[in-house]
C-alpha positions, 0 to 999 in steps of 0.5 A: 499500499502507498501512503500519499499525505496530500494535505499537511492538515491532516496530520496536524489534526490525525497525527495518531491515525497517520502514523498508524496508516504509515506503519502498514505501508510499504510506500510513502509518495511526498513533497519535501514539507511533507517529509519533514513534518511526517519524518524530521524536520531539520533534515535535508531532502538526502539524510529524509530520503535515505531514512524513508527507504529504511523503512519502505519499498519505494518511495519519493520526495518530490522538491518542486523545480528541484526535481526529485529524490525516488528510492526502490529496494534501498537505491536512490537516484535524484531525478532532475525537474524539467525546467519551464518558465515561470511564465508557463507554469499556469496552475500547480493543482495536482502535480503530485499526484500526477508525479504519484501515477507516472512513478508507480506506472513506472515501476509496476511495468518494470521501469528502472528507477531513473525512468519511473523518476523521470516519467513521475517528472514528465507527468507533473510537468504536462500538469502544470502547464494547464488549468485544471489537475486532470490531462487535458485530452483524457488519461490516455494523453499521457501514454507517449510520455510513457513510452519515449521514456520507456525507449531512453535508456537509463 
């Protein structure tokens, strides 16, 4: 089971329940602020990712324009962000969900860790370029990203 908190407000009001959920999950995906709240306020992203990789089978910490750290079976990889001019960022709503979907899709379909992380970044980048959290053209409209990533050696 993968855990994604989605909103830090939940942790403030349901800390014990969320901690209990984390104890039965095998994976977690969160942004840097969420990772700090859940796993160590004072720690940097690499320390947090290492701590998470010791506890969970796979997961990721996203960090906006700094990309993401992804891990699987205690192997960690830094995935760079795709540069986007600030004027081209339309709406970040749903970007984390798109990252999660791309990353998990990649892992579930046998992509290398770098490829799965790259797919997550590509999906989230697509999301922030338009209004709304759903892909323009429907869910199948991101299929070309998965195919492109799959065909590039990692």
